[in-house]
PyMOL CGO cylinders between C-alpha atoms (Angstrom):
from pymol import cmd
from pymol.cgo import CYLINDER

trace = [
    CYLINDER, 1.50, -10.08, 26.30, 2.38, -7.13, 24.10, 0.3, 1, 1, 1, 1, 1, 1,
    CYLINDER, 2.38, -7.13, 24.10, 2.71, -3.71, 25.71, 0.3, 1, 1, 1, 1, 1, 1,
    CYLINDER, 2.71, -3.71, 25.71, 1.44, -0.44, 24.24, 0.3, 1, 1, 1, 1, 1, 1,
    CYLINDER, 1.44, -0.44, 24.24, 4.96, 0.73, 23.48, 0.3, 1, 1, 1, 1, 1, 1,
    CYLINDER, 4.96, 0.73, 23.48, 5.70, -2.51, 21.61, 0.3, 1, 1, 1, 1, 1, 1,
    CYLINDER, 5.70, -2.51, 21.61, 2.44, -2.15, 19.67, 0.3, 1, 1, 1, 1, 1, 1,
    CYLINDER, 2.44, -2.15, 19.67, 3.32, 1.44, 18.81, 0.3, 1, 1, 1, 1, 1, 1,
    CYLINDER, 3.32, 1.44, 18.81, 6.72, 0.36, 17.53, 0.3, 1, 1, 1, 1, 1, 1,
    CYLINDER, 6.72, 0.36, 17.53, 5.20, -2.50, 15.53, 0.3, 1, 1, 1, 1, 1, 1,
    CYLINDER, 5.20, -2.50, 15.53, 2.63, -0.21, 13.91, 0.3, 1, 1, 1, 1, 1, 1,
    CYLINDER, 2.63, -0.21, 13.91, 5.33, 2.37, 13.20, 0.3, 1, 1, 1, 1, 1, 1,
    CYLINDER, 5.33, 2.37, 13.20, 7.47, -0.13, 11.30, 0.3, 1, 1, 1, 1, 1, 1,
    CYLINDER, 7.47, -0.13, 11.30, 4.41, -1.57, 9.58, 0.3, 1, 1, 1, 1, 1, 1,
    CYLINDER, 4.41, -1.57, 9.58, 3.53, 1.97, 8.47, 0.3, 1, 1, 1, 1, 1, 1,
    CYLINDER, 3.53, 1.97, 8.47, 6.99, 2.50, 7.03, 0.3, 1, 1, 1, 1, 1, 1,
    CYLINDER, 6.99, 2.50, 7.03, 6.93, -0.82, 5.16, 0.3, 1, 1, 1, 1, 1, 1,
    CYLINDER, 6.93, -0.82, 5.16, 3.40, -0.34, 3.81, 0.3, 1, 1, 1, 1, 1, 1,
    CYLINDER, 3.40, -0.34, 3.81, 3.99, 3.24, 2.70, 0.3, 1, 1, 1, 1, 1, 1,
    CYLINDER, 3.99, 3.24, 2.70, 7.26, 2.24, 1.01, 0.3, 1, 1, 1, 1, 1, 1,
    CYLINDER, 7.26, 2.24, 1.01, 5.47, -0.56, -0.84, 0.3, 1, 1, 1, 1, 1, 1,
    CYLINDER, 5.47, -0.56, -0.84, 2.66, 1.81, -1.84, 0.3, 1, 1, 1, 1, 1, 1,
    CYLINDER, 2.66, 1.81, -1.84, 5.19, 4.31, -3.20, 0.3, 1, 1, 1, 1, 1, 1,
    CYLINDER, 5.19, 4.31, -3.20, 7.07, 1.58, -5.08, 0.3, 1, 1, 1, 1, 1, 1,
    CYLINDER, 7.07, 1.58, -5.08, 3.87, 0.23, -6.65, 0.3, 1, 1, 1, 1, 1, 1,
    CYLINDER, 3.87, 0.23, -6.65, 2.73, 3.73, -7.60, 0.3, 1, 1, 1, 1, 1, 1,
    CYLINDER, 2.73, 3.73, -7.60, 6.09, 4.64, -9.14, 0.3, 1, 1, 1, 1, 1, 1,
    CYLINDER, 6.09, 4.64, -9.14, 6.20, 1.39, -11.11, 0.3, 1, 1, 1, 1, 1, 1,
    CYLINDER, 6.20, 1.39, -11.11, 2.70, 1.91, -12.47, 0.3, 1, 1, 1, 1, 1, 1,
    CYLINDER, 2.70, 1.91, -12.47, 3.30, 5.57, -13.32, 0.3, 1, 1, 1, 1, 1, 1,
    CYLINDER, 3.30, 5.57, -13.32, 6.69, 5.19, -14.99, 0.3, 1, 1, 1, 1, 1, 1,
    CYLINDER, 6.69, 5.19, -14.99, 6.57, 1.60, -16.28, 0.3, 1, 1, 1, 1, 1, 1,
    CYLINDER, 6.57, 1.60, -16.28, 2.88, 1.28, -17.17, 0.3, 1, 1, 1, 1, 1, 1,
    CYLINDER, 2.88, 1.28, -17.17, 3.44, 0.02, -20.74, 0.3, 1, 1, 1, 1, 1, 1,
    CYLINDER, 3.44, 0.02, -20.74, 5.96, -2.65, -19.73, 0.3, 1, 1, 1, 1, 1, 1,
    CYLINDER, 5.96, -2.65, -19.73, 3.95, -3.85, -16.75, 0.3, 1, 1, 1, 1, 1, 1,
    CYLINDER, 3.95, -3.85, -16.75, 0.67, -3.78, -18.70, 0.3, 1, 1, 1, 1, 1, 1,
    CYLINDER, 0.67, -3.78, -18.70, 2.04, -5.80, -21.59, 0.3, 1, 1, 1, 1, 1, 1,
    CYLINDER, 2.04, -5.80, -21.59, 3.50, -8.46, -19.30, 0.3, 1, 1, 1, 1, 1, 1,
    CYLINDER, 3.50, -8.46, -19.30, 0.44, -8.78, -17.09, 0.3, 1, 1, 1, 1, 1, 1,
    CYLINDER, 0.44, -8.78, -17.09, -2.06, -8.66, -19.95, 0.3, 1, 1, 1, 1, 1, 1,
    CYLINDER, -2.06, -8.66, -19.95, -0.28, -11.64, -21.51, 0.3, 1, 1, 1, 1, 1, 1,
    CYLINDER, -0.28, -11.64, -21.51, -0.04, -13.48, -18.18, 0.3, 1, 1, 1, 1, 1, 1,
    CYLINDER, -0.04, -13.48, -18.18, -3.67, -13.05, -17.15, 0.3, 1, 1, 1, 1, 1, 1,
    CYLINDER, -3.67, -13.05, -17.15, -5.43, -12.50, -20.48, 0.3, 1, 1, 1, 1, 1, 1,
    CYLINDER, -5.43, -12.50, -20.48, -6.82, -9.11, -19.47, 0.3, 1, 1, 1, 1, 1, 1,
    CYLINDER, -6.82, -9.11, -19.47, -7.13, -6.13, -21.81, 0.3, 1, 1, 1, 1, 1, 1,
    CYLINDER, -7.13, -6.13, -21.81, -4.60, -3.34, -21.17, 0.3, 1, 1, 1, 1, 1, 1,
    CYLINDER, -4.60, -3.34, -21.17, -7.36, -0.74, -20.68, 0.3, 1, 1, 1, 1, 1, 1,
    CYLINDER, -7.36, -0.74, -20.68, -9.00, -2.94, -18.07, 0.3, 1, 1, 1, 1, 1, 1,
    CYLINDER, -9.00, -2.94, -18.07, -5.64, -3.36, -16.33, 0.3, 1, 1, 1, 1, 1, 1,
    CYLINDER, -5.64, -3.36, -16.33, -5.35, 0.41, -15.87, 0.3, 1, 1, 1, 1, 1, 1,
    CYLINDER, -5.35, 0.41, -15.87, -8.65, 0.39, -13.98, 0.3, 1, 1, 1, 1, 1, 1,
    CYLINDER, -8.65, 0.39, -13.98, -7.48, -2.56, -11.88, 0.3, 1, 1, 1, 1, 1, 1,
    CYLINDER, -7.48, -2.56, -11.88, -4.17, -0.81, -11.09, 0.3, 1, 1, 1, 1, 1, 1,
    CYLINDER, -4.17, -0.81, -11.09, -6.00, 2.31, -9.90, 0.3, 1, 1, 1, 1, 1, 1,
    CYLINDER, -6.00, 2.31, -9.90, -8.43, 0.19, -7.86, 0.3, 1, 1, 1, 1, 1, 1,
    CYLINDER, -8.43, 0.19, -7.86, -5.54, -1.71, -6.24, 0.3, 1, 1, 1, 1, 1, 1,
    CYLINDER, -5.54, -1.71, -6.24, -3.58, 1.41, -5.33, 0.3, 1, 1, 1, 1, 1, 1,
    CYLINDER, -3.58, 1.41, -5.33, -6.60, 3.26, -3.95, 0.3, 1, 1, 1, 1, 1, 1,
    CYLINDER, -6.60, 3.26, -3.95, -7.79, 0.28, -1.90, 0.3, 1, 1, 1, 1, 1, 1,
    CYLINDER, -7.79, 0.28, -1.90, -4.30, -0.42, -0.57, 0.3, 1, 1, 1, 1, 1, 1,
    CYLINDER, -4.30, -0.42, -0.57, -3.87, 3.23, 0.41, 0.3, 1, 1, 1, 1, 1, 1,
    CYLINDER, -3.87, 3.23, 0.41, -7.18, 3.32, 2.29, 0.3, 1, 1, 1, 1, 1, 1,
    CYLINDER, -7.18, 3.32, 2.29, -6.49, 0.04, 4.11, 0.3, 1, 1, 1, 1, 1, 1,
    CYLINDER, -6.49, 0.04, 4.11, -2.98, 1.18, 5.05, 0.3, 1, 1, 1, 1, 1, 1,
    CYLINDER, -2.98, 1.18, 5.05, -4.20, 4.52, 6.37, 0.3, 1, 1, 1, 1, 1, 1,
    CYLINDER, -4.20, 4.52, 6.37, -7.15, 3.10, 8.31, 0.3, 1, 1, 1, 1, 1, 1,
    CYLINDER, -7.15, 3.10, 8.31, -5.60, -0.03, 9.82, 0.3, 1, 1, 1, 1, 1, 1,
    CYLINDER, -5.60, -0.03, 9.82, -1.90, 0.85, 10.15, 0.3, 1, 1, 1, 1, 1, 1,
    CYLINDER, -1.90, 0.85, 10.15, -1.20, 4.59, 10.11, 0.3, 1, 1, 1, 1, 1, 1,
    CYLINDER, -1.20, 4.59, 10.11, -4.26, 5.85, 12.03, 0.3, 1, 1, 1, 1, 1, 1,
    CYLINDER, -4.26, 5.85, 12.03, -3.78, 3.48, 15.01, 0.3, 1, 1, 1, 1, 1, 1,
    CYLINDER, -3.78, 3.48, 15.01, -0.08, 4.36, 15.08, 0.3, 1, 1, 1, 1, 1, 1,
    CYLINDER, -0.08, 4.36, 15.08, -0.84, 8.08, 15.16, 0.3, 1, 1, 1, 1, 1, 1,
    CYLINDER, -0.84, 8.08, 15.16, -3.49, 7.55, 17.85, 0.3, 1, 1, 1, 1, 1, 1,
    CYLINDER, -3.49, 7.55, 17.85, -1.01, 5.67, 20.04, 0.3, 1, 1, 1, 1, 1, 1,
    CYLINDER, -1.01, 5.67, 20.04, 1.63, 8.35, 19.47, 0.3, 1, 1, 1, 1, 1, 1,
    CYLINDER, 1.63, 8.35, 19.47, -0.89, 11.05, 20.41, 0.3, 1, 1, 1, 1, 1, 1,
    CYLINDER, -0.89, 11.05, 20.41, -1.63, 9.15, 23.63, 0.3, 1, 1, 1, 1, 1, 1,
    CYLINDER, -1.63, 9.15, 23.63, 2.06, 9.38, 24.47, 0.3, 1, 1, 1, 1, 1, 1,
    CYLINDER, 2.06, 9.38, 24.47, 3.06, 5.77, 23.99, 0.3, 1, 1, 1, 1, 1, 1,
]
cmd.load_cgo(trace, "trace")
């Protein structure tokens, strides 16, 4: 059985990994949008303008899910003193 301190540590590392991935994805889309858009529009047959909407939707959804299911429980456990 997992203890509260182990769960806190797990959520802490999951937060670090998820936030790092979110930052990497955001940086790639901001600074390499043309390259990424041209490759993915050819791969999936989607218009580049539609891809920009899908990128924004992905990043916003991923951020909300990460904050709600990973970061918030971690902060709650830390506030409880675990």
